[in-house]
LUMTITI-797936 format. One record per residue (C-alpha): z, x, y; residue in three letters. Coordinates in steps of 0.02 Angstrom, whole numbers, plus 50000, padded with zeros to 5 digits. Layout:
LUMTITI-797936
ZXYala ...
This chain:
LUMTITI-797936
500005000050000met 499515006650171thr 500665002850317ile 499714997650474thr 500344992650648pro 500744974350680ile 501224963050825phe 503084966450817thr 504324952750856his 505324951151018lys 507014944451067ala 507174927351150thr 507854926251327lys 509644919951316tyr 509944902651389asn 511794897651387pro 511374879051379ala 510334881651222leu 511084896651135his 512944898251174ser 513414889251013ser 512304900750909leu 512904918050957ile 514644918450879glu 514724932950755gly 513134941450818thr 512924960250821phe 512984967051000val 511794981251042glu 511214989451204glu 509534983651271lys 508514999351296leu 507305000751441asp 505735010451398gly 504165008151294gln 504224997851134ala 503505008650994ile 503235005850809gln 503045019750681ser 502085018950517thr 502435030150367phe 501045033350242asn 501565048450138lys 501515063250258asp 500515053550388asp 501715046650519ile 500995038050672arg 501695030050830leu 500905014450904tyr 501175001851043ala 501824984750991asn 500254975351043ala 498374978051047lys 497464984051202ala 496194971551269lys 494764983751293val 494854992951126ser 495564978851021gly 496694991750939lys 498524996550947phe 498695010851071thr 499245026550979glu 500545038851046tyr 500705050650897thr 499995066050983glu 501005062651139lys 502685063751049cys 502525077850920pro 504395081650932his 504785063750876ile 503505064250734val 504215080850674glu 505955073450656glu 505315057550572leu 504415068350443gln 506105075350390gln 506595058050327leu 505365060650183glu 505025042050163tyr 503395033550117asp 502735016050152asn 504015010950282ile 503765003350453his 505025005950593leu 505194997450762gln 506085004550913gly 506035010451092glu 505445026751169val 506365030851329tyr 506965044951440ser 508715048351504lys 508585063551617his 508375053751781leu 509825045751877pro 509365027351858thr 508735015851722ser 507235010551827asp 506745028551863ala 506845033051678asn 505825017751631cys 504455021851756arg 504425039951696tyr 504285034551514thr 502835022651543val 501955035351655gly 502175050551544val 501555041151390leu 499945037151482lys 499725055251539asp 498305064551453phe 499415080051446asn 500945069751399ser 501925082351296tyr 501585096751415glu 502275086151556arg 503785081451449gln 504165099651416leu 504115102851603ala 505055087351662glu 506015079551517gly 505645074451338glu 505745056451280val 506845049551140tyr 506555036651003tyr 507905024450951thr 507525012950805ile 508234995350796tyr 507244986550659asp 506204989250503ile 504764976650485pro 504314983050311ser 505954976050240ala 505214958750214lys 506334944050171tyr 507894953950220ser 509154947750347thr 509504958450500tyr 511174963650423glu 510234969550269glu 508874977950372arg 510154987350475tyr 510994993450315ala 509294999650255ile 509065009350417leu 510765017450393gln 510295022550216asp 508645030050276ile 509515040550408phe 511045045150305glu 511345063850310gly 510185066550458his 510695070750635ser 509185072350748phe 509035077350930glu 507705064750979tyr 507725051050846val 509175039350806ser 509655022050744val 510355010750878ile 512245008650862pro 513064991650844ile 514304990950989leu 515314976550919gly 515334959150844ile 515324944850968asn 516934934750949glu 517394921351076asn 516204928551206gly 516724946751185ser 514904951851218trp 515274949351403val 516474964151406glu 515154975351328thr 513844968651447phe 514944972151599asn 515294989851541glu 513454993451517leu 513074985851687glu 514304998051768lys 513325012151686gln 511695005651761gly 511034999951592lys 509864985051571glu 510914973351465gly 511274968551284val 510374961351134val 511274949651014leu 510684949050832tyr 511174935150713ala 511634944250550pro 510574931450455ser 509024933850566ala 507424936250466leu 505984946250537tyr 504734935250630lys 502974940550583tyr 501614935350705ser 500264923550642lys 499184925650796gly 498664939050918lys 500294941151013ser 502094946150983asn 503174931950919gly 504894927750990arg 506304927950865asn 507474913150895asn 508914922150808ser 508894937250924ile 509354935651107trp 509194947351256lys 510364946351405ile 509994956351562lys 510824959051731thr 509274952951820met 507854942851747asp 506234952051719glu 504454945451720lys 502664951251717glu 501624944651862val 499894947751934cys 499714956452102ile 498304948352201ile 498514956652372asp 499394970552466lys 500214969752638ile 500344984752753glu 502114989352801gly 502864992252973thr 503945005953044gly 504305018752909lys 503015010552797phe 501595009152922lys 499935014452845asn 500615011652670thr 501134997252559cys 502504986352632gly 502444971152518ala 501404962652385leu 500734945152353ile 500814939852172ala 500614924952057ile 501574920951899asp 500894914051736gly 500944896251805asp 499954900951960gly 501454900752079lys 501114912552225gln 502524922352304phe 502934938252399lys 503684954052327ile 504594961452475gly 505454976052390ser 504664990252293leu 505805001152185ala 504625016052195val 504535033152277thr 503555036052437asp 502185044352335glu 502075029452219glu 502035017652368arg 500555027252441asp 499705027052271tyr 499865008052263ile 499165006352438trp 497715018552421asn 497225018652238glu 497775002852147val 496504988852145glu 496954970452141cys 497164960552034pro 498324970551924cys 499894967551820ile 501644973051867cys 503434969851817glu 504714962451935ile 506574959251927arg 507334944752019tyr 508964935352041met 508354917452024gln 506744907552004glu 506524892552119thr 505154879552129leu 504134890052249asp 504834907752243asp 505744921652150tyr 507324926152246arg 507554944752283his 505984949652187ala 505824968452165val 504334977652094leu 505004989351960thr 503414996251886arg 501534994051878leu 500804989551709arg 499084997251729leu 499064999051540asp 498854980151532lys 497224971351566asp 497264955951679val 496234946351550asp 497494950151411ser 499044947351517trp 500394938051420asn 500854925251552lys 502444920251463glu 503244937551478asp 
């Protein structure tokens, strides 16, 4: 049997009104903020792929040659015909947003590993194993522990379970991670089965929930507005639409001055970006902040539900 990349499953956004009665006894894990990556093991051939297909090529983008240090450690596991799912991320920069932007950018770089050696190498934390079909998450996590038993790698790890949610104890973990500038938590029902996609997109698993400090969404930038004062002659704000066609203004850009100039001078509209916001209203997103461009995503293949 040859292991090939798939549309990996995703967590469902936590809604207290719908899910609060379902999360008792769930495993609490940190929500990592980087690039979702799956790895396939076929004898000595280990490859790293994105979790969805690119629109233009119709293939899963491959990152194997961009992360040779990660592949080298995975080869030491000496396993065949397994399929792992995790997150590639950096941790050398001072904020979660900065590390996330670096990760996405460096993985797109043609000379990715050379840049990593100069600026900071990325890490790979594994949180699921799609090849363990019909197993619950509790069973899948135990399989991951068995696979990694006796190994202590520098760049590759299995995500730790931070606790078991009892009477809302996940909130304490969430608050502690928030103080550290982390993105949030993910809650896994021990009985959660893997959700395999039947279509051409990543399925949401209704037994896994993500909870973040601020909500996050992909939107489409349709126009740029020149700034004033310090930001004269560069990008001051953006006009965007969401998946339902709602138009709104992004007034804050969490980017460097160089990145702001790049957006203003080089980026063509329409294009996809990620924002974080405090609250969605009927006609706006309160305190919307651009966190990163998603130039790796084609407007035509934009998942408007993300």
